[in-house]
N, C-alpha and C positions, 0 to 999 in steps of 0.2 A: 306906343310909344306912336307914331304915324312914320309910314314909307314917305318921306321926304325926298323921289326918282322920279324923274321925267323922263319920257321919249328919249332913244340912243343913249342914255347913264346908265353903268353897271355898275349895282354896288359890290360894293367892297368885302369879303369873308368879315369882319368886323366890324363892320355896318350893321350886318344882317344878324350877325349874333346878339348884339346892339338891341336885337328889335326881342327878345328870346327872354323869358323871365326862366332867373337862377332860384335853384333849390340847395338847400346847405342844411342841414340835417345833423340831431347835435352826435347821434351814431353807437354810441355808448354809453349807459345809465352815470351819473355824474354826482356822488354825495360827498354834500359836506356837513361834517361833525362839530361842536362845543366851537364854533366859529363864526364871528357876525361881520370879518371883510371877507370883501369882494375877492371872489374868483373867477377870472377867465372859464368859459365853459367853449366847446369845439364850435359855436355859433358864429363861425367871424365871416362876416359878407363884405366882402370887395364891395368898392362903389366909385364908380365913374360916370363923374356926372351926376347931374337931378333924378334923381333916382327915391323909389317909394320901398322900404323895407316895409314887409309885413311877420310880426314874430306869433308862434304859437309855443308856446313853452307848459309840458304836461310837467310837475314836481308834484312828489310826493313829501309829507313832514311826519315825523313821527313824533313830536313835542315841540320842535323850535319854530316851526314859521317859515317865512323865508322873506329876501329881500333882495331887491332886483336894480339893475343903475346897465347904464351902457358904457362903453368905454370906446375911446376912436382915434386912428392913426392917421397920419400924410393931413389933407387940407381938410379934410373932411369937416363941415358946419352941419347944422338942424337950423329947418324951417321948421319944424313942428313934430313933436307928440302926441300922439293920442294914446291912452289908456283903453281900451273899452274892457274889461274885465280885471277881477283879482286888486288888491288893494285895502290898505285898514282904516275901518271907520275912526273916529274921533273919540271914541269911547275904547277904554280897556277890554270889553268885555267880547271874546270871539263870540263868530257866529255867521248866520250870511249877510250881515252890513257887511264884511271884511271885503265880499265880492263885491255887492253893491255900488258900494260907497264911491268907487273912481269912475264908475261907467261911462265911459267918452268924453274923458279927463284931459284939456290940453295942459300938457307939461311944458316951461318953459327953458327946462335945457334938459340935454343928452346925460349928464352925468346925475344927473338929480336921481337920489334911491328912492323907491316904494317899498314897504313892508305889508304883510300881511302876517299877522297870526295864525300862530295852529288854531285848527279847529276840527281836522276831521280827518284822523289816522288810515281809516278804513278807503278812504278814498283817493282817487288823483284829482289834483284844480289844476286849473291851467291861468295863465297868463297870457294874455292877446294884449297885443299892441301892434303900430302902425306908425310909422318913420318918416319922414320926407327930409332929407338929406344933399347935399351935395358938395362937389369935390373931389378929392385924388387918395384911394385911401381905404382903408378896412372899419365898421364897424361890429366891434365884439359884446355881445349879451353878456354880463356879469349877476353874479349870485353869491349868498351867502345865507345861513340862518336866520330869520328875524333878531329872535335870543341865543344865544348861546347855549344848546343844549348836548349831551350824548347821544342824543336819538339822534339819526340823520335825518338831512333834507336830504334829496335826493331829484336833480335835475335829470328825465326821463329821455330814454334810449331816442324816443317816438316824436321829442322836440324837433322844432322846425325854423327856418326863417325863408320866406323868397325874394325878390329884390328884382324889380324892371326900372330901370330908365323911363325918364320921362323928358317930355318937351313943353317949355317954355313959352307961349303959344303968347 
């Protein structure tokens, strides 16, 4: 965001704070077992005007894969949703194609669910997304298992989102 202040003007604390990028962290790992019903994570992003939300979500899957979407409150609307990694290929074969298939894909709705089948128990996987949203309220990252399994799918504590207000020119 640019600073729209001129000689003689004194910016308020709120105006200066709006220039800073916010950081929202998951904080503690959250596991889901035997459920494909989306659950809210601790990544709850406050939105106040036109903003870019950048998600970096790390997860492990012991067999069930992952399903994710966003939920909004208030008057928040979506202008763009870009998935930069993760997602499931058109085939049912698990593997690296799950990650490559949706790279840089534009999504039409914020609540549209994405999935990635389980393919590697030994390593942490990454979901990267960028949202352009407007309005007043919150944007909440949700996740569940892609297929119900007694082995946990876990959103790791290191997952986070940043939010930056932008000005439309």
